[in-house]
C-alpha positions in Angstrom: -11.4 -47.7 -25.0 -11.7 -45.8 -21.7 -8.2 -45.7 -20.2 -7.5 -43.3 -17.3 -4.1 -42.8 -18.8 -5.6 -41.2 -21.9 -7.3 -37.8 -21.8 -11.0 -37.6 -22.3 -10.9 -36.2 -25.9 -8.5 -39.0 -26.9 -10.7 -41.7 -25.4 -13.6 -40.2 -27.3 -11.7 -40.1 -30.6 -10.7 -43.7 -30.3 -14.3 -44.7 -29.5 -15.6 -42.8 -32.6 -15.9 -43.9 -36.1 -13.8 -42.5 -38.9 -16.9 -40.7 -40.3 -17.5 -39.1 -36.9 -13.9 -38.0 -36.6 -13.8 -36.5 -40.1 -16.8 -34.3 -39.3 -15.5 -33.1 -36.0 -13.3 -30.0 -35.5 -11.1 -31.8 -32.9 -11.4 -35.6 -32.9 -9.2 -36.2 -35.9 -6.4 -33.8 -35.0 -3.2 -35.8 -34.7 -4.4 -38.8 -36.8 -2.7 -39.6 -40.1 -5.3 -41.3 -42.3 -2.8 -42.6 -44.8 -0.5 -44.2 -42.2 -3.2 -45.0 -39.8 -1.1 -43.6 -37.0 -1.5 -41.1 -34.2 0.9 -38.4 -33.1 0.6 -38.3 -29.3 2.0 -36.2 -26.4 3.3 -38.5 -23.7 4.4 -37.9 -20.1 6.7 -40.7 -19.0 9.4 -41.9 -16.7 12.2 -44.3 -17.3 13.4 -45.3 -20.8 11.2 -45.4 -23.9 14.0 -46.1 -26.4 12.9 -49.7 -26.8 9.7 -48.5 -28.4 11.6 -47.1 -31.4 11.4 -49.2 -34.5 8.9 -50.4 -37.1 5.9 -48.1 -37.2 6.6 -46.6 -33.8 8.8 -43.5 -33.3 9.6 -41.8 -30.1 10.9 -38.2 -29.9 12.3 -37.4 -26.4 11.8 -33.7 -25.7 12.7 -32.7 -22.1 11.6 -33.2 -18.5 9.9 -36.5 -19.1 7.9 -35.4 -22.2 7.9 -37.1 -25.5 6.0 -37.2 -28.8 5.1 -40.8 -29.8 3.9 -41.6 -33.3 2.1 -45.0 -33.2 -0.5 -47.1 -35.0 -3.9 -46.7 -33.5 -4.1 -50.4 -32.9 -1.1 -50.2 -30.5 -2.4 -47.4 -28.3 -3.9 -49.8 -25.7 -0.5 -51.5 -25.4 1.3 -48.1 -25.1 -1.1 -47.0 -22.3 -0.5 -50.3 -20.5 3.2 -49.6 -20.1 4.3 -48.7 -16.6 6.6 -46.0 -18.0 3.7 -44.1 -19.5 2.0 -41.8 -17.1 -0.4 -39.8 -19.2 -1.2 -39.3 -22.9 -2.9 -36.5 -24.8 -3.7 -35.8 -28.4 -2.5 -32.7 -30.2 -4.6 -29.5 -30.5 -4.6 -27.1 -33.4 -3.1 -23.7 -32.7 -4.9 -20.6 -34.0 -2.9 -17.4 -34.7 -4.1 -14.6 -32.5 -5.1 -12.1 -35.2 -8.1 -9.8 -34.6 -9.9 -7.9 -37.3 -10.5 -4.3 -36.2 -11.0 -0.8 -37.7 -7.8 1.1 -38.2 -7.0 3.8 -35.8 -5.1 6.2 -37.9 -3.5 8.1 -35.0 -1.9 5.1 -33.4 1.9 5.5 -33.7 3.7 2.9 -35.9 5.5 0.0 -34.4 8.9 1.0 -33.1 7.7 4.4 -32.0 6.0 3.9 -28.6 7.2 7.2 -27.1 4.3 9.3 -28.6 1.7 10.7 -26.3 -0.8 8.2 -27.5 1.0 5.0 -26.6 3.5 5.8 -24.0 4.1 2.1 -23.2 7.5 1.6 -24.8 10.1 4.3 -25.2 12.9 4.3 -27.7 13.9 7.8 -26.4 13.4 9.9 -29.5 16.1 12.4 -28.4 18.6 9.6 -28.6 17.3 8.6 -32.0 17.7 12.2 -33.2 21.2 12.3 -31.9 22.1 9.1 -33.7 20.7 10.4 -37.0 22.8 13.5 -36.7 26.1 11.7 -36.1 28.6 11.7 -39.0 29.3 7.9 -38.7 25.6 7.2 -39.4 25.7 5.9 -43.0 23.0 4.8 -45.4 20.4 5.0 -42.7 22.3 2.8 -40.3 25.2 3.5 -38.0 28.2 1.2 -37.8 28.0 -0.3 -34.4 25.2 -0.6 -31.9 21.9 1.2 -32.3 22.0 4.2 -30.0 18.6 4.0 -28.5 16.7 2.2 -25.8 17.8 2.4 -22.2 21.6 2.6 -22.2 21.8 1.7 -25.9 20.3 -1.7 -25.4 19.4 -3.5 -28.6 19.2 -7.2 -27.5 22.7 -7.9 -28.9 24.0 -11.2 -27.7 20.5 -12.6 -27.1 18.5 -15.0 -29.2 14.9 -14.2 -30.1 12.9 -17.3 -31.1 9.7 -16.9 -33.1 7.5 -20.0 -33.6 5.0 -19.0 -36.2 4.0 -19.1 -39.9 7.5 -18.5 -41.2 9.4 -15.4 -42.2 10.3 -13.4 -45.3 14.1 -13.7 -44.7 14.8 -11.5 -47.8 13.5 -8.4 -46.0 16.3 -6.0 -44.8 14.5 -5.9 -41.4 16.2 -9.2 -40.6 19.7 -8.3 -41.9 22.7 -6.3 -40.8 26.1 -5.6 -42.3 27.1 -9.2 -41.6 24.2 -10.6 -43.6 21.1 -12.3 -42.1 20.4 -12.0 -38.4 18.6 -15.3 -38.6 21.0 -17.9 -37.2 18.7 -20.9 -37.8 15.5 -21.4 -39.7 13.6 -24.6 -39.2 10.8 -25.1 -41.7 8.7 -28.0 -40.4 6.5 -28.0 -43.5 9.3 -28.9 -45.9 10.3 -32.5 -46.7 14.0 -33.5 -46.3 15.8 -34.0 -49.6 19.3 -35.5 -49.4 20.1 -34.5 -53.0 19.4 -30.9 -52.3 21.2 -31.0 -48.9 17.9 -30.5 -47.0 18.0 -32.2 -43.6 16.0 -31.9 -40.4 17.7 -30.6 -37.3 19.8 -33.1 -35.4 17.5 -35.2 -33.1 14.4 -34.5 -35.2 12.8 -36.4 -38.1 10.7 -33.7 -39.7 11.2 -30.5 -41.7 14.4 -28.9 -43.0 16.9 -26.7 -41.1 18.7 -23.9 -42.7 21.7 -22.1 -41.3 22.7 -18.4 -41.5 25.3 -19.3 -44.1 22.8 -20.9 -46.4 20.4 -18.0 -45.8 23.1 -15.5 -46.7 23.8 -17.4 -49.9 20.1 -17.1 -50.9 19.9 -13.4 -50.0 23.1 -12.7 -52.1 21.4 -14.4 -55.2 18.2 -12.4 -54.8 14.6 -13.6 -54.4 14.2 -15.3 -57.8 17.5 -17.2 -57.9 18.0 -17.5 -54.1 14.7 -18.9 -53.0 15.4 -22.5 -54.3 18.5 -22.5 -52.0 16.2 -21.8 -49.0 12.6 -22.5 -50.2 10.9 -21.3 -47.0 8.3 -18.7 -47.1 5.6 -17.0 -45.0 2.3 -17.4 -46.8 0.1 -15.6 -44.2 2.6 -12.9 -43.3 1.8 -13.4 -39.6 5.2 -14.7 -38.6 7.1 -12.0 -40.5 5.0 -9.2 -38.8 5.6 -10.8 -35.3 9.3 -11.2 -35.9 9.6 -7.6 -37.1 7.9 -6.2 -34.1 10.0 -8.2 -31.7 13.4 -7.7 -33.4 13.2 -6.0 -36.8 16.1 -3.8 -37.7 14.5 -1.5 -40.3 16.6 1.6 -41.1 13.4 3.6 -40.7 13.1 4.3 -37.0 9.2 4.2 -37.3 9.3 0.5 -38.1 12.2 -0.7 -36.0 11.5 -3.6 -33.7 11.9 -3.7 -29.9 15.3 -5.6 -30.0 16.9 -4.7 -33.4 20.3 -6.1 -32.3 19.1 -9.5 -31.3 19.8 -12.7 -33.3 16.9 -14.7 -34.5 15.8 -18.3 -34.5 12.8 -19.0 -36.6 10.6 -22.1 -36.6 7.8 -22.3 -39.2 5.3 -24.5 -37.5 3.3 -27.1 -39.5 3.5 -30.5 -41.2 4.5 -31.3 -44.7 1.7 -31.4 -47.3 -0.9 -30.0 -44.9 -2.7 -26.6 -45.1 -4.3 -27.0 -41.7 -3.4 -25.1 -38.5 -0.1 -26.2 -36.8 -0.4 -28.5 -33.8 0.7 -28.3 -30.2 3.2 -31.2 -30.9 5.0 -29.0 -33.4 5.2 -26.2 -30.9 6.7 -28.6 -28.3 9.3 -29.7 -30.8 10.1 -26.1 -31.6 10.6 -25.3 -27.9 13.0 -28.2 -27.4 14.9 -27.2 -30.5 15.3 -23.6 -29.4 16.5 -24.5 -26.0 19.1 -26.8 -27.5 20.3 -24.2 -29.9 20.5 -21.5 -27.2 22.6 -23.7 -25.0 24.9 -24.6 -27.8 25.3 -20.9 -28.7 25.6 -19.8 -25.1 23.0 -17.2 -25.7 20.0 -16.2 -23.4 16.7 -17.0 -25.2 13.4 -15.0 -25.5 10.6 -17.1 -27.0 7.5 -15.6 -28.7 4.2 -17.5 -28.8 1.5 -15.6 -30.8 -1.1 -18.3 -31.0 -3.4 -20.5 -28.8 -6.5 -22.5 -28.6 -9.6 -22.7 -26.4 -9.7 -26.4 -25.6 -8.8 -27.3 -22.1 -9.6 -26.6 -18.4 -7.6 -23.3 -18.5 -6.0 -24.2 -15.2 -2.5 -24.9 -16.4 -3.0 -28.7 -16.2 -2.6 -29.8 -19.8 0.6 -31.5 -20.9 1.4 -28.6 -23.1 1.1 -26.1 -20.3 3.1 -28.3 -17.9 5.7 -28.9 -20.6 6.2 -25.1 -21.2 6.4 -24.6 -17.4 9.2 -27.2 -17.3 10.9 -25.6 -20.4 10.9 -22.3 -18.7 13.3 -23.8 -16.1 15.8 -25.0 -18.7 18.7 -22.7 -19.5 18.4 -18.9 -19.4 15.1 -18.2 -21.1 11.8 -16.2 -21.0 8.7 -17.5 -22.8 6.1 -14.8 -23.7 2.5 -15.7 -24.9 -0.5 -13.7 -25.9 -3.8 -14.0 -24.1 -5.6 -14.5 -27.4 -8.6 -12.6 -28.8 -11.5 -14.4 -27.2 -12.4 -11.7 -24.7 -15.3 -10.3 -26.7 -16.1 -13.4 -28.8 -19.0 -14.7 -26.6 -17.3 -18.1 -26.5 -17.3 -18.6 -22.8 -19.8 -18.8 -19.9 -18.9 -19.3 -16.2 -20.5 -19.1 -12.9 -21.3 -20.7 -9.5 -24.3 -23.1 -9.6 -26.5 -22.5 -6.6 -29.8 -23.0 -8.3 -31.1 -24.2 -11.7 -29.6 -22.4 -14.6 -30.2 -22.3 -18.3 -27.2 -21.5 -20.6 -28.4 -20.6 -24.1 -26.1 -21.2 -27.1 -27.0 -19.7 -30.5 -25.8 -21.8 -33.4 -25.7 -19.9 -36.7 -26.7 -21.1 -40.1 -24.4 -23.4 -42.1 -22.3 -24.4 -39.1 -20.7 -27.7 -40.1 -19.5 -28.7 -36.6 -19.1 -27.2 -33.2 -18.2 -28.4 -29.7 -18.8 -27.3 -26.1 -16.6 -28.1 -23.2 -18.1 -28.0 -19.7 -15.6 -28.0 -16.9 -16.6 -28.4 -13.2 -15.2 -29.3 -9.8 -15.4 -33.1 -9.4 -16.8 -32.6 -5.9 -19.9 -31.0 -7.3 -22.8 -33.1 -8.7 -25.0 -31.6 -11.5 -27.8 -32.9 -13.5 -27.3 -31.8 -17.1 -29.8 -31.8 -19.9 -29.7 -30.3 -23.4 -32.7 -28.9 -25.2 -32.5 -28.8 -29.0 -34.0 -26.0 -31.1 -36.9 -28.3 -31.8 -37.5 -28.7 -28.0 -36.3 -32.3 -27.9 -34.6 -33.0 -24.5 -31.4 -35.0 -24.1 -30.5 -36.1 -20.6 -26.8 -36.4 -20.0 -25.7 -39.6 -18.1 -23.4 -37.7 -15.8 -22.9 -40.6 -13.4 -21.5 -42.9 -16.2 -18.0 -42.2 -17.5 -17.6 -42.6 -21.2 -19.3 -41.9 -24.5 -23.0 -41.4 -25.3 -24.2 -40.8 -28.9 -27.7 -39.5 -29.9 -29.2 -38.0 -33.0 -31.4 -35.0 -33.0 -32.9 -34.2 -36.4 -29.8 -33.1 -38.5 -27.4 -33.2 -35.6 -25.5 -36.1 -34.2 -24.4 -35.5 -30.6 -21.3 -37.2 -29.1 -21.2 -36.6 -25.4 -18.2 -37.7 -23.2 -18.3 -37.7 -19.4 -14.8 -37.7 -18.1 -13.0 -37.9 -14.8 -10.3 -35.7 -13.2 -6.8 -36.3 -14.5 -3.6 -36.8 -12.4 -3.0 -33.1 -12.9 -6.4 -31.4 -12.4 -9.3 -31.7 -10.0 -11.7 -30.5 -12.7 -14.0 -32.8 -14.6 -14.9 -32.4 -18.2 -18.2 -33.1 -19.9 -17.7 -32.7 -23.6 -20.3 -32.2 -26.4 -19.4 -32.6 -30.0 -22.1 -31.4 -32.5 -21.7 -33.2 -35.8 -23.9 -32.9 -39.0 -25.9 -35.9 -40.1 -25.6 -34.5 -43.6 -23.9 -31.1 -44.2 -24.8 -28.8 -41.3 -25.9 -29.1 -37.7 -29.3 -27.6 -36.6 -29.2 -23.8 -36.4 -31.1 -22.1 -33.6 -31.0 -22.0 -29.8 -29.5 -25.0 -27.9 -30.1 -24.7 -24.2 -28.0 -26.4 -21.5 -30.0 -27.0 -18.3 -27.8 -27.3 -15.2 -29.4 -28.4 -12.0 -27.4 -28.6 -8.7 -27.6 -31.9 -6.8 -24.7 -31.7 -4.3 -22.7 -28.5 -4.4 -19.4 -27.8 -2.7 -17.9 -25.0 -4.8 -20.4 -24.8 -7.7 -17.8 -23.4 -10.2 -18.3 -24.3 -13.9 -16.8 -23.1 -17.1 -18.1 -23.6 -20.7 -16.1 -23.0 -23.8 -16.7 -22.9 -27.5 -13.9 -23.3 -30.1 -12.1 -20.1 -31.0 -13.8 -17.5 -33.1 -11.5 -18.3 -36.0 -13.3 -21.7 -36.6 -16.9 -20.8 -36.0 -19.4 -18.4 -37.6 -20.0 -15.0 -36.0 -23.6 -16.1 -35.2 -22.5 -19.0 -33.1 -22.1 -17.6 -29.5 -23.4 -17.8 -26.0 -26.3 -15.4 -25.3 -24.9 -14.3 -21.9 -21.2 -14.7 -22.2 -18.5 -14.3 -19.5 -15.4 -12.4 -20.6 -13.3 -13.6 -17.7 -11.1 -16.7 -18.1 -11.0 -16.3 -21.9 -7.2 -16.5 -22.2 -6.2 -19.1 -24.8 -3.9 -22.0 -24.0 -0.9 -22.0 -23.6 -1.0 -18.4 -22.2 -2.5 -20.0 -19.1 0.8 -21.7 -18.2 2.0 -20.3 -14.9 5.7 -19.7 -15.7 5.0 -17.9 -19.0 4.9 -14.1 -19.3 1.2 -13.7 -20.4 0.5 -10.5 -22.4 -2.8 -8.8 -23.1 -3.5 -6.0 -25.5 -4.3 -2.3 -25.0 -5.4 0.3 -27.6 -2.4 2.5 -27.7 -4.0 5.8 -28.8 -6.7 5.5 -26.1 -4.4 4.0 -23.6 -7.1 1.6 -22.6 -7.8 -2.1 -22.5 -8.7 -3.6 -25.9 -11.9 -5.5 -25.4 -11.0 -8.4 -27.7 -8.0 -9.3 -25.5 -8.4 -12.5 -23.5 -8.9 -12.1 -19.8 -7.7 -14.1 -16.8 -9.4 -14.3 -13.4 -9.7 -11.6 -10.8 -8.0 -13.6 -8.1 -7.7 -17.1 -6.7 -10.1 -16.2 -3.8 -12.9 -15.8 -6.4 -12.2 -18.9 -8.5 -10.0 -21.1 -6.3 -9.9 -24.0 -8.8 -8.2 -21.8 -11.5 -4.9 -20.1 -12.0 -3.8 -17.0 -10.0 -4.0 -13.6 -11.6 -3.2 -13.5 -15.3 -2.3 -11.8 -17.6 1.0 -10.5 -16.3 0.9 -7.2 -18.2 -0.3 -5.7 -21.5 1.2 -3.9 -24.5 -0.1 -2.0 -27.5 -1.9 -4.4 -29.9 -4.2 -2.3 -32.1 -3.0 -1.2 -35.6 0.6 -1.9 -35.1 2.4 -0.9 -38.3 5.2 -3.2 -39.2 6.9 -5.2 -42.0 4.8 -7.1 -44.4 6.0 -10.3 -46.1 7.0 -9.4 -49.7 7.8 -5.8 -48.8 6.1 -2.7 -47.5 4.3 -2.2 -44.2 0.9 -3.0 -42.9 -1.2 -2.4 -39.7 -1.9 -5.5 -37.6 -4.3 -5.9 -34.6 -4.4 -8.7 -32.0 -2.6 -9.9 -29.0 -0.3 -11.6 -31.6 1.3 -8.2 -32.1 1.3 -7.1 -28.5 3.4 -10.1 -27.3 6.5 -9.5 -29.5 6.9 -6.1 -27.9 7.4 -7.9 -24.5 9.5 -10.6 -26.1 11.8 -7.9 -27.5 11.8 -6.1 -24.2 12.9 -9.4 -22.5 15.9 -9.6 -24.9 16.9 -6.0 -23.8 16.7 -7.1 -20.2 18.8 -10.2 -20.7 21.3 -8.2 -22.7 21.6 -5.7 -19.8 21.7 -8.4 -17.1 23.3 -11.5 -18.6 25.3 -10.3 -21.7 26.6 -7.1 -20.0 27.1 -8.8 -16.7 24.9 -6.6 -14.5 22.7 -9.5 -13.3 23.5 -13.0 -14.6 20.1 -14.2 -13.1 17.9 -11.8 -15.0 15.7 -14.3 -16.8 12.6 -16.4 -16.1 10.4 -15.5 -13.2 12.9 -12.8 -12.0 12.6 -11.0 -15.3 8.8 -11.3 -15.2 8.9 -9.8 -11.7 10.8 -6.7 -12.9 8.3 -6.2 -15.8 5.4 -6.4 -13.4 7.0 -4.0 -11.0 7.7 -1.4 -13.6 4.3 -1.7 -15.5 2.5 1.6 -15.7 -1.2 2.4 -15.0 -3.7 2.0 -17.8 -6.6 4.4 -18.2 -9.9 3.0 -16.8 -8.2 0.4 -14.6 -8.5 1.0 -10.9 -7.3 -2.2 -9.2 -4.0 -4.0 -9.9 -3.3 -6.7 -10.8 -6.5 -7.4 -12.7 -7.9 -9.8 -15.2 -7.6 -7.4 -18.1 -4.1 -5.9 -18.0 -2.5 -7.7 -15.1 0.0 -5.4 -13.4 -0.4 -2.7 -16.1 1.2 -1.8 -19.4 4.7 -2.5 -20.5 7.2 0.2 -19.5 10.8 -0.8 -20.1 12.4 2.3 -18.7 10.6 1.9 -15.4 11.2 -1.8 -15.2 14.9 -2.0 -15.8 16.9 -2.4 -12.5 19.0 0.5 -11.5 22.7 0.1 -11.8 
């Protein structure tokens, strides 16, 4: 089917065979083969409650967004409803971890006042004073931690981490009252009434654990306590992120940015699946966190350390729009990393004024790959694709819909789309599927020929580096506009990474655009700022410490900083409106210069590097 209410990639999925979907990296995401149902993101108006029942379920989130699980055969009827405005399928979220060489002189997480980093100060003179005080017992003082600006620790604020889970047994997430985790929602567990395992109120998936139950598990120890709260962090990613944002280690070197904040943890995923989490699970987590924060009456700082490369990168997807709407609910700040695609050679852009050839190298043993080409709908291109063998495929750009062609060992699915109600940009999507096991390796060349040009802008994206081989890359890549989605959402605080010891931009960090005047069809300057993201030493799931690199580990510094700001403003009564865009403005204003960057804001570090002391309002 080709419904304008359905996004292009969903139309293509529905028009493809099960065999084609299973071979693709993207076409089958959101489809349950056992139940033959789709999990879909829906923008709607009015009342959808009448749809609930039978094999259809509707989860209302906020601001006219819902997640609908529905049999594939009923999607045409769903899209025909007046209440349904637009429908998208889920995307998989990739954690923003980057493999890099360890820089031994980089200061450990929690100590950003050294000469190397200088981006985040815990005021070491205050730490030394604290350690010398007689009431400091067993490595921890009774009462507030005496460091940060004015003794701020994030107390009274809620830090939410949506990630791979958490090792809740670690002392980094405990204080004298037990666990600092108020709620833990593990979306990957199955409800079990006999064991008292229930999903959160208003949700149908996963299991919610309260602080009281977590305290019981901790008191019993890992072996006996784990069955009480059988939630873990297999990758360690979520544990590291939470520890950087809000860990309360007794060792000052490993203490997080907001060690006095309370925690809300969501382990993203689906029961029985080892695949990456989906955007639908993130949306549920966001609605859940907002609900809990309002019930608790606590300001909320949300950490997003993941993203994906599929989309126009202009803030127009339903996920980006949903998060922009969520940022206006309650007193919250949402922080997201720019991703690690800056140096991955997965993006090409330009202005088409004459014929251009874009070369894509496809490595050996690549089982599937896809390419998105986004352009202004006012522009007309001729597009052809040359296979490594020299065979030419002309793309029927004047006909909306699917085209399938086979070239040697590669089946090509091409979908020519239209603008959506939320974006002026047009997508032309290429899915490379194997006839047998692997697609043809070698140089694939996209030939772009201008016919009628108004702006000439185009963007081409590969999937994230985590799901393609190192040899699959564009020959002449463009590092700009490589931020992953959802960091492209306008209302989020978007965080890039710097190398702390060199005090310089980290080249893997995803970039934004230089300015709207240069790429008028795409978002204004992003990122907002940057923070240390190379070899950050922090807590490891299971115990001990480890160095982590990637924008995943720069973001939680800003998330923790946001909790400090909200404690100062909202909890302490200095400024009850210090959240959202206002908090972002103060962080931008106090950001410091980064070595090698001459113009601010820019596409690499935004307004500069995080500097809490210079950003806090005076008073």
